[in-house]
N, C-alpha and C positions, 0 to 999 in steps of 0.2 A: 913407323911411329914417329910422329913429329916431336921435336925437342922444344920445350917452352922457351919463349924469348923474353928478355927483360926490357925490350924496347917499349917506351911509353906509347900509349895510344891516345888519340884525341878525338873527341866527337866533332861533328861538323859545326864548327864554331861560328861560321859566317864571317870570320875576320879575313880580310883580303890578305893574300900571300900565304894562306894556310889552306891546303886542300887535302882531301882524303875522305874516304867513306867512314861512316861512324864505326868506331872500334878498330879502325885500321891503324897500323903503326905510324907514328909521326915521322914525317920526313926529316932527314938530318937538317939541323939548323932551324927547325920550325919553331921551337920554343924561344930561340933568340929573336925570331921575327916578331914575337908578340910585343916586345918592348914594354911600354907602359900600359898596354892594353891587356886586360885580363878577362878571361871568359866568365860568363854567369854573373855579370855585374859586380865582380869582386873589386873592392876598393883597397887602396893602400891605407895603412894606419895613419890616422889624423894626429898630428903633433898636439900635445896638451898645452893649452895656452892660459890656463887658470892659475899659474903659479903666483901671480900678484895677489889674487884673492886669498890664497893660503897664507901668504906673508902678512896680509892685512889682518886676517883673523887671528893669526898667531901673535902679532903685535898688540892687538886689542886685548887678547886674553892675558898677555904679559902685564899690560898696564893695569888691568883689573886686579890681578894677583898682587902687584906691587902696592896698589892703593889699599887693598885689604890688609896687607901686612903692616903698612904704616898706621892705619886706623887702629888695628889691634894693639900695636906697640904704644900708641898714644893713650889708649884706654888703660893699658897696664901701668903706664907712668902716672896717670891721674889717680889710679887706685892706690899706688904706692905713696903718693904725696898727700892723699886724703882730700877732703872737700876743697874745691877751688874758692879761694877767698880774694882773688884778684879784683873782682867787681863788687865785693861786699862793702857795705857802707862803713865808714869809720866808727869805732866804738863811741858810745855816748860818754859825755863827761859826767863827773859826779853831780854837778849842778843840774844837768839835764835829767838824770835819773831821779834825783830827789824831786824835781818839779813834776815829773811824770806821776810819781806816787801821790804827791799833793793834789794834782789835778784829778787823779782817779778817785781819791777820797772825797774831793769836793763834789763829784758827780754822784756819789753814793747816796741813795735815799731809801727809806723804808718802803717795803711793798705793802699793798693793801689787799686784803685785810691783814693787819699786823698781828697774826696769830702766833702760837708757840713756834711753829716751824719757821715763820718769817722772822721772828725775833732771834732765833738761833743763827740763821743764815746772815742776818744783818750784823749782829755783833761779832760773828766769825770774820766777816770781811773787814769790818771797821777796825777790829783789833789787829788783824793780820797786816793791813796796810800800814798801820802805825808801827808795828813791830818791824816791818821791812824797812821803813824809813829810819828807825833807830839803828837797826843793824848796819845799814849802808852808811849812815852818817858817822857812827861811832865805832864801827869795826869790831863788834862782838855779836855772837850768834843769838840775837834776840828772838828770832822766829823758832828756834829749837828749844828754848829754855822754858821751864815751868814758871809759874808766878813766883815761887819761892827762890828759884835760881836767878831770876832776872832782877830781883830787888837790889842786890849788892852792886852789879855793874851799872845799873841806872843811877844810883846815888853817887857812884864814883865818876862816871863819864858825862852824864847828861847835865848840861849847864842851864838849869832852870832854878828860879826861886824856890825855896823850901816848900811853900804852900802849893805852888804849881806842881812840884815833884810829888808831893803827897797825893794830889789829885790824879796824876798819871798812874800811880800805884793803885789807887781806888778804882780807876777806870779799867785797868788790866784785870784786877781781881773780880770786879763786877762782871766783866765780859766772860771770864771763865765760869763763874757761877751760872750765868744765863746759858752758856753753851753746853756745859757738862753736868751741872747740878740740877737743871730743870727749873731754876727760878724764873719768874715771869717779869716782863718789863712792859713798857708802854711807849707810845709815840713821843711823849714829852721827854722821857728819859733818853730815848734814842737820839732825839734832836739835840739835847743838851750835850751829850758826850760827843756827838759829831762836831758841834761848834768848838768844843774844847780841844778836840784832836787837831782840827784845822789850825787853831790858834797856837798850839804847841809846835806844829810843823813850821809855821811861819817864824816863830821865835828861834827855832833850832836850825833854820836854814843858814848855811854859811854865808858870811858877808864878804870878807876879803880872803878868798880861797884861790890858791894857785891850782886851778882845775886842770886835770889831765884825763886822758882816757882811762877807763877802768874796764876790766874784762868781766 
């Protein structure tokens, strides 16, 4: 009975310098004779040359992450600081604000037809613009006060002749009656009070005022 051998066998590889029948034991030194030539089209491992691509992709990802972190940080800082007022226009002066109200009142005109709804809307806007002017000019809450509440500060702060001041009180009282008590008006009355309100604003406009920004 034959004893198994551990000697490797080689097929007929067709490589010069190696002989032997298929399945026969390889001759001593046969494997060394192969050198760089391997049977069955076996190739050596090809070295990986794409490391620079990996570095490039890694660097690009790092830049994106850093940019994202910076963007989030800046948004957080803006949120903490509140609205950005760097490019906001400077605040208007007192004179500019008073002129804006005067110009807005000048452009106000009764709508047609001048029915009950139009009358209420017209006198609401007319009296509100005048109250806003008085509040801004004399620094008391004219827009929040009732007719009874506004009488005293008007007489105390508004520098108009007594007859003009009485007309101002009549105008405010009449406006409230039209707005809230359902009293009717007409175009003639509307135009009359409009002209008077403009005249009062012009008289009360500051002349020699050290104007500064108001918030």
